[in-house]
C-alpha positions in Angstrom: 2.9 36.9 38.4 4.8 33.1 39.7 6.5 31.0 37.1 4.3 28.0 37.7 7.5 25.8 36.8 10.7 27.0 38.3 11.1 30.0 41.0 14.4 31.5 40.7 16.3 33.0 42.8 16.6 37.3 42.1 20.3 37.6 42.4 22.3 37.6 39.3 25.0 35.4 40.2 23.1 32.5 41.2 21.2 32.9 37.3 24.4 32.6 36.0 25.1 29.7 38.0 22.0 27.9 36.8 22.0 29.1 33.1 25.5 27.1 33.1 24.2 24.3 34.4 21.4 24.2 32.1 24.0 24.7 29.0 26.2 21.7 30.6 23.2 19.6 30.9 21.9 20.5 27.3 25.6 19.5 26.1 25.6 16.1 27.9 22.0 15.1 26.5 22.8 16.5 23.3 26.0 13.7 23.3 23.7 10.9 24.6 21.0 11.6 22.0 24.2 11.4 19.3 25.3 8.2 20.8 21.8 6.5 20.8 21.2 7.8 17.4 24.6 6.2 16.3 23.5 2.9 18.0 20.0 2.4 16.4 21.5 3.2 12.8 24.4 0.7 13.7 21.4 -1.5 14.8 19.2 -1.0 11.6 22.5 -1.7 9.3 23.4 -5.0 11.2 19.4 -6.6 11.1 19.0 -8.7 7.7 16.0 -7.3 5.8 13.3 -9.2 5.5 12.7 -11.0 3.1 10.5 -9.7 0.1 7.0 -11.7 -0.1 6.9 -13.7 -3.0 4.1 -12.7 -4.5 1.6 -9.2 -4.6 -1.6 -8.6 -6.0 -1.8 -4.9 -7.3 -5.0 -3.1 -6.8 -7.0 -0.5 -8.5 -7.5 3.1 -7.4 -11.1 3.3 -8.1 -13.9 2.7 -5.2 -13.8 -0.9 -6.3 -10.4 -1.5 -6.1 -10.5 -4.3 -8.4 -7.2 -7.0 -8.8 -5.5 -5.0 -11.4 -2.1 -6.7 -12.2 0.2 -9.5 -10.1 3.5 -9.1 -9.6 6.7 -11.1 -7.9 7.5 -9.9 -5.1 11.4 -8.5 -6.3 9.6 -6.3 -9.1 10.5 -2.6 -8.7 7.3 -1.7 -10.4 5.2 -1.7 -8.2 4.9 -0.3 -4.1 1.2 -0.5 -3.4 -0.8 -3.7 -3.1 -1.3 -6.5 -0.8 0.8 -9.5 -0.4 -0.6 -13.0 -2.0 -0.3 -16.4 -1.8 0.5 -18.1 -4.9 -3.1 -19.6 -4.9 -4.3 -16.5 -5.0 -2.1 -15.0 -7.7 -3.4 -17.8 -9.9 -7.1 -17.2 -9.0 -6.9 -14.0 -9.6 -5.4 -14.9 -13.0 -7.5 -16.9 -14.1 -11.2 -15.4 -12.4 -11.3 -11.4 -12.8 -10.7 -10.8 -16.9 -8.8 -7.3 -16.2 -6.4 -8.7 -14.4 -2.8 -8.7 -15.8 0.7 -10.2 -15.1 3.0 -7.4 -14.8 4.9 -7.5 -18.2 8.3 -6.5 -16.7 8.4 -9.6 -13.9 6.6 -11.8 -15.5 4.7 -14.2 -12.9 2.7 -16.2 -15.2 6.1 -17.6 -16.1 6.8 -18.6 -12.5 3.9 -19.6 -11.7 3.9 -22.1 -14.8 1.0 -20.4 -16.9 2.4 -19.7 -20.1 3.5 -23.7 -20.0 0.3 -25.1 -20.7 
């Protein structure tokens, strides 16, 4: 059965030369991969992190997916939800009776809802 990829010579010395060439080529490729990975990591370190969103709305996991909590963008309590505008956060807190302001990050204080 013929090898469809590359016809190889029948002589052992030729096969050994090809093997050595492949080893050297693979070593060069591995070195290049290391250099490219290091460059990508350095680029990622230098790139400034995007600003966190100012507000988050956290949604429930039920079929209705109603808003459950409102957070400030820097709140460590949630990683799920959607970014929101100030107006949409205020609307959720005013119109969805089951939605609460996060007790840790206190967005209601930042929104001025506690002052009124």
